[in-house]
N, CA, C and O of each residue as an XYZ file, in Angstrom:
200
protein
N     -89.219    176.675    145.174
C     -89.571    175.278    145.372
C     -91.082    175.098    145.354
O     -91.596    174.198    144.689
N     -91.795    175.952    146.084
C     -93.242    175.808    146.154
C     -93.896    176.182    144.832
O     -94.927    175.617    144.466
N     -93.300    177.135    144.110
C     -93.849    177.501    142.804
C     -93.715    176.329    141.834
O     -94.629    176.057    141.056
N     -92.592    175.646    141.879
C     -92.408    174.469    141.033
C     -93.416    173.382    141.369
O     -93.963    172.734    140.476
N     -93.657    173.187    142.653
C     -94.642    172.202    143.092
C     -96.029    172.579    142.587
O     -96.784    171.719    142.132
N     -96.366    173.870    142.668
C     -97.672    174.329    142.198
C     -97.812    174.087    140.698
O     -98.874    173.667    140.237
N     -96.766    174.345    139.940
C     -96.813    174.145    138.487
C     -96.978    172.663    138.160
O     -97.786    172.300    137.305
N     -96.223    171.816    138.832
C     -96.322    170.367    138.589
C     -97.724    169.866    138.919
O     -98.304    169.099    138.151
N     -98.265    170.290    140.043
C     -99.609    169.849    140.425
C    -100.660    170.379    139.456
O    -101.634    169.686    139.163
N    -100.475    171.603    138.954
C    -101.414    172.154    137.985
C    -101.389    171.346    136.689
O    -102.441    171.062    136.118
N    -100.201    170.975    136.222
C    -100.081    170.165    135.003
C    -100.737    168.806    135.204
O    -101.434    168.315    134.317
N    -100.519    168.201    136.360
C    -101.158    166.914    136.657
C    -102.672    167.054    136.635
O    -103.379    166.195    136.108
N    -103.162    168.146    137.212
C    -104.601    168.397    137.236
C    -105.162    168.510    135.822
O    -106.190    167.910    135.508
N    -104.482    169.285    134.965
C    -104.939    169.454    133.588
C    -104.954    168.112    132.859
O    -105.908    167.798    132.147
N    -103.898    167.324    133.039
C    -103.859    166.012    132.395
C    -104.988    165.114    132.877
O    -105.587    164.379    132.092
N    -105.272    165.176    134.160
C    -106.359    164.361    134.713
C    -107.706    164.771    134.123
O    -108.540    163.921    133.811
N    -107.911    166.070    133.973
C    -109.180    166.546    133.421
C    -109.304    166.151    131.951
O    -110.351    165.660    131.531
N    -108.251    166.360    131.171
C    -108.334    166.155    129.728
C    -108.168    164.701    129.306
O    -108.811    164.262    128.353
N    -107.317    163.946    129.997
C    -106.972    162.608    129.525
C    -107.656    161.518    130.340
O    -108.335    160.662    129.773
N    -107.491    161.535    131.640
C    -107.921    160.398    132.452
C    -109.335    160.531    133.009
O    -109.983    159.524    133.295
N    -109.820    161.758    133.165
C    -111.168    162.006    133.701
C    -111.409    161.218    134.994
O    -112.374    160.461    135.109
N    -110.511    161.415    135.956
C    -110.662    160.729    137.239
C    -111.741    161.408    138.064
O    -112.338    162.386    137.615
N    -111.992    160.918    139.227
C    -113.070    161.414    140.080
C    -112.897    162.893    140.383
O    -111.778    163.365    140.582
N    -114.001    163.620    140.417
C    -113.972    165.067    140.631
C    -113.335    165.423    141.973
O    -112.667    166.453    142.073
N    -113.516    164.627    142.973
C    -112.931    164.904    144.285
C    -111.412    164.936    144.243
O    -110.798    165.805    144.862
N    -110.799    164.011    143.529
C    -109.342    163.960    143.421
C    -108.822    165.160    142.642
O    -107.780    165.715    142.990
N    -109.526    165.567    141.598
C    -109.118    166.726    140.807
C    -109.124    167.977    141.678
O    -108.179    168.765    141.649
N    -110.181    168.154    142.446
C    -110.275    169.339    143.289
C    -109.229    169.314    144.403
O    -108.722    170.364    144.797
N    -108.910    168.149    144.903
C    -107.870    168.037    145.919
C    -106.525    168.488    145.362
O    -105.781    169.192    146.044
N    -106.206    168.094    144.139
C    -104.956    168.520    143.504
C    -104.943    170.028    143.317
O    -103.914    170.668    143.532
N    -106.072    170.606    142.919
C    -106.148    172.057    142.739
C    -105.932    172.775    144.063
O    -105.202    173.765    144.116
N    -106.548    172.297    145.120
C    -106.394    172.921    146.437
C    -104.940    172.859    146.883
O    -104.417    173.853    147.386
N    -104.277    171.729    146.716
C    -102.871    171.602    147.100
C    -102.008    172.551    146.283
O    -101.089    173.171    146.818
N    -102.297    172.670    144.986
C    -101.525    173.571    144.132
C    -101.705    175.023    144.559
O    -100.736    175.781    144.595
N    -102.920    175.413    144.880
C    -103.179    176.793    145.316
C    -102.473    177.074    146.636
O    -101.891    178.145    146.805
N    -102.514    176.139    147.563
C    -101.837    176.315    148.846
C    -100.330    176.449    148.629
O     -99.694    177.313    149.233
N     -99.756    175.608    147.777
C     -98.315    175.687    147.495
C     -97.974    177.025    146.854
O     -96.932    177.604    147.162
N     -98.824    177.524    145.976
C     -98.620    178.813    145.309
C     -98.636    179.947    146.330
O     -97.783    180.833    146.285
N     -99.598    179.925    147.247
C     -99.699    180.958    148.287
C     -98.491    180.905    149.210
O     -97.923    181.945    149.541
N     -98.094    179.717    149.627
C     -96.937    179.564    150.511
C     -95.679    180.097    149.829
O     -94.833    180.713    150.477
N     -95.555    179.862    148.533
C     -94.393    180.362    147.784
C     -94.292    181.879    147.888
O     -93.209    182.413    148.129
N     -95.406    182.572    147.710
C     -95.365    184.029    147.748
C     -95.241    184.570    149.170
O     -94.622    185.614    149.374
N     -95.809    183.889    150.145
C     -95.676    184.328    151.538
C     -94.223    184.188    151.977
O     -93.680    185.103    152.597
N     -93.585    183.064    151.670
C     -92.185    182.883    152.047
C     -91.265    183.762    151.212
O     -90.198    184.154    151.685
N     -91.651    184.080    149.986
C     -90.829    184.898    149.117
C     -90.778    186.362    149.525
O     -89.862    187.077    149.120
N     -91.738    186.822    150.316
C     -91.779    188.221    150.734
C     -90.853    188.519    151.888
O     -90.571    189.686    152.158
N     -90.378    187.516    152.568
C     -89.465    187.743    153.706
C     -88.139    188.249    153.208
O     -87.654    187.833    152.156
N     -87.556    189.148    153.966
C     -86.252    189.712    153.603
C     -85.176    188.657    153.793
O     -85.230    187.890    154.755
N     -84.197    188.603    152.894
C     -83.111    187.621    153.075
C     -82.280    187.956    154.308
O     -82.056    189.124    154.628
N     -81.835    186.923    154.980
C     -81.071    187.138    156.227
C     -79.589    186.955    155.973
O     -78.784    187.094    156.894
């Protein structure tokens, strides 16, 4: 779930950079959220199934 969220946010970020050129602060915020979602995905994925 978190990996999918990270991918979606990354695609949105790329589109914003290439097409819409929105404010740099918003672009960086999307990148930070995507990185956090990516990290959470791998941290939760390392737990043994119960």
